[in-house]
C-alpha positions as CSV (number, residue, x, y, z in Angstrom):
1,M,81.0,150.3,179.3
2,F,78.4,149.0,181.5
3,V,76.5,152.3,181.2
4,R,76.4,151.8,177.2
5,V,75.1,148.0,177.9
6,L,72.3,149.2,180.4
7,R,71.7,152.2,178.1
8,R,71.0,149.8,175.3
9,R,69.3,147.7,177.3
10,F,66.7,150.2,178.2
11,R,66.7,151.6,174.5
12,F,68.0,154.5,175.4
13,S,69.8,157.0,173.4
14,Q,72.7,159.0,174.8
15,E,70.4,162.3,174.7
16,Q,67.3,160.5,176.3
17,L,69.6,159.4,179.0
18,A,71.2,162.6,179.7
19,E,67.6,164.1,179.8
20,S,66.1,161.3,181.9
21,S,69.1,161.5,184.3
22,G,69.3,165.3,184.7
23,L,73.1,165.2,183.5
24,S,74.6,166.7,180.6
25,L,75.3,164.8,177.2
26,R,79.0,165.2,178.1
27,T,78.9,163.3,181.4
28,I,77.4,160.3,179.6
29,Q,79.6,160.2,176.8
30,R,82.3,160.5,179.6
31,V,81.3,157.4,181.8
32,E,80.5,155.3,178.5
33,A,84.3,156.4,177.8
34,G,85.4,154.7,181.2
35,H,86.1,157.9,183.1
36,R,85.1,158.6,186.2
37,I,82.3,160.6,187.4
38,S,80.7,162.0,190.6
39,Y,79.1,159.9,193.2
40,A,76.2,162.3,192.7
41,S,75.9,161.6,188.8
42,L,76.1,157.6,189.5
43,R,73.0,158.1,191.9
44,S,71.0,159.8,188.9
45,L,72.2,157.0,186.8
46,A,71.3,154.5,189.4
47,A,67.9,155.9,189.5
48,V,67.2,155.7,185.6
49,F,68.5,152.1,185.5
50,E,66.9,151.1,188.8
51,V,69.9,149.5,190.1
52,D,71.8,149.9,193.5
53,V,74.4,152.8,193.3
54,D,77.3,151.0,194.9
55,K,77.0,147.8,192.4
56,L,76.9,150.6,189.4
57,E,80.0,151.8,190.9
58,R,81.5,148.5,191.4
59,E,80.7,147.4,187.9
60,L,81.9,150.7,186.4
61,Y,85.3,150.9,188.0
62,A,86.6,147.4,189.1
63,M,85.2,145.6,185.7
64,D,87.8,147.9,183.8
65,K,90.4,147.7,186.2
66,T,90.8,144.0,186.2
67,N,90.7,143.7,182.3
68,I,93.7,146.0,182.5
69,E,95.7,143.9,184.9
70,Y,94.7,140.8,183.4
71,E,96.1,142.2,179.9
72,E,99.1,143.1,182.0
73,L,100.1,139.4,183.0
74,P,102.4,137.7,180.5
75,L,100.8,135.7,177.6
76,W,101.8,132.2,178.9
77,V,100.2,133.0,182.3
78,R,97.0,134.0,180.9
79,L,97.1,131.0,178.3
80,I,97.5,128.6,181.3
81,L,95.6,130.2,184.1
82,G,92.8,132.1,182.1
83,R,91.7,130.3,179.0
84,G,91.5,127.1,177.5
85,W,92.3,124.0,179.4
86,V,92.5,125.1,182.7
87,S,90.3,128.0,183.6
88,S,89.8,127.2,187.4
89,S,89.6,129.0,190.8
90,R,92.9,128.3,193.0
91,R,90.8,126.3,195.5
92,E,89.6,124.2,192.4
93,L,93.0,123.2,191.4
94,I,94.0,122.5,194.9
95,F,91.3,120.2,194.8
96,T,92.1,118.7,191.7
97,E,95.9,118.0,192.6
98,V,94.9,116.1,195.9
99,I,92.3,113.8,193.7
100,L,95.6,113.3,191.2
101,A,97.7,112.4,193.6
102,C,95.9,110.1,195.5
103,L,94.5,108.4,192.6
104,G,98.3,108.0,191.6
105,V,99.3,106.8,195.1
106,L,96.1,104.1,194.7
107,L,97.4,102.7,191.4
108,V,101.2,102.7,192.1
109,G,100.3,100.8,195.1
110,L,97.9,98.6,193.5
111,S,100.8,97.9,191.0
112,I,103.7,97.2,193.9
113,A,101.1,95.1,195.9
114,N,100.5,92.7,192.7
115,S,103.7,92.1,192.0
116,Y,104.7,91.2,195.4
117,W,102.0,89.1,195.8
118,L,102.5,87.3,192.6
119,L,106.4,87.4,193.2
120,I,106.5,88.3,189.8
121,Y,107.0,91.7,187.9
122,D,105.0,92.8,185.0
123,P,106.5,95.4,183.0
124,K,103.6,96.1,181.1
125,S,101.4,96.8,184.2
126,S,99.2,99.4,183.2
127,A,98.3,100.5,186.9
128,L,101.9,101.5,187.4
129,Y,101.8,103.6,184.6
130,T,98.5,105.0,184.8
131,G,99.7,106.1,188.6
132,L,102.6,107.5,187.2
133,L,100.7,109.7,184.9
134,M,98.4,110.5,187.6
135,F,101.3,111.8,189.4
136,L,102.4,113.7,186.3
137,F,99.0,115.6,185.9
138,A,99.3,116.4,189.6
139,Y,102.5,118.1,189.4
140,L,101.4,120.3,186.3
141,T,98.1,121.2,188.6
142,A,100.8,122.1,191.1
143,V,102.7,124.0,188.8
144,C,99.6,125.9,187.6
145,I,98.9,127.0,191.1
146,R,102.5,128.3,191.8
147,V,102.2,130.1,188.8
148,G,99.2,132.0,189.9
149,D,100.2,132.6,193.1
150,K,103.6,133.9,191.8
151,Y,101.7,136.4,189.4
152,S,98.6,136.9,192.1
153,A,96.2,136.1,189.2
154,W,93.7,134.7,190.9
155,P,91.7,137.9,191.9
156,L,92.3,139.1,188.3
157,L,91.3,136.0,187.0
158,G,87.9,136.1,188.5
159,H,85.8,137.2,185.9
160,T,87.1,134.5,183.6
161,Q,86.3,131.5,185.8
162,P,83.0,129.0,185.7
163,R,80.2,129.5,188.0
164,K,80.5,126.0,189.1
165,F,82.9,123.2,189.0
166,F,82.8,119.9,190.9
167,G,79.3,120.5,191.6
168,S,80.1,123.4,194.2
169,A,79.1,127.0,193.5
170,E,81.6,129.7,194.1
171,Q,80.4,132.2,196.6
172,D,80.6,135.8,195.1
């Protein structure tokens, strides 16, 4: 599939690509269908597209495997970890969990200190309820991390992750 994208970017037909790479038309069709080809054929394609042969091989074979394994995860795991409201790496989720837990401790502590100093209890203390809500979000974040660990989903979700989050770039 990646070869098809490159071929269209270079505006080659399958026949033109076969001719310029010295490969047969059937080999071009096979690689575009996702089948493996020899390393010599990969070198020919890499020369035509002016890319590193190792990079081309990684793109061809690793990308298809990741998509297939990603589809094998249960739907609810894919919804929680890979799409929609979370879509973060494991490290970013741990950072989020720590921040939420610290905010929860701070807010609950402020609420307790406020009621101790004033010797009254305010049942409508927004700091208390907001702190408890932060603890709930920290717990849900921890659940997401554990689900990702249980299904070994972190390497599989790598292609769906944003490149920047909390101002730091992920390393490839």
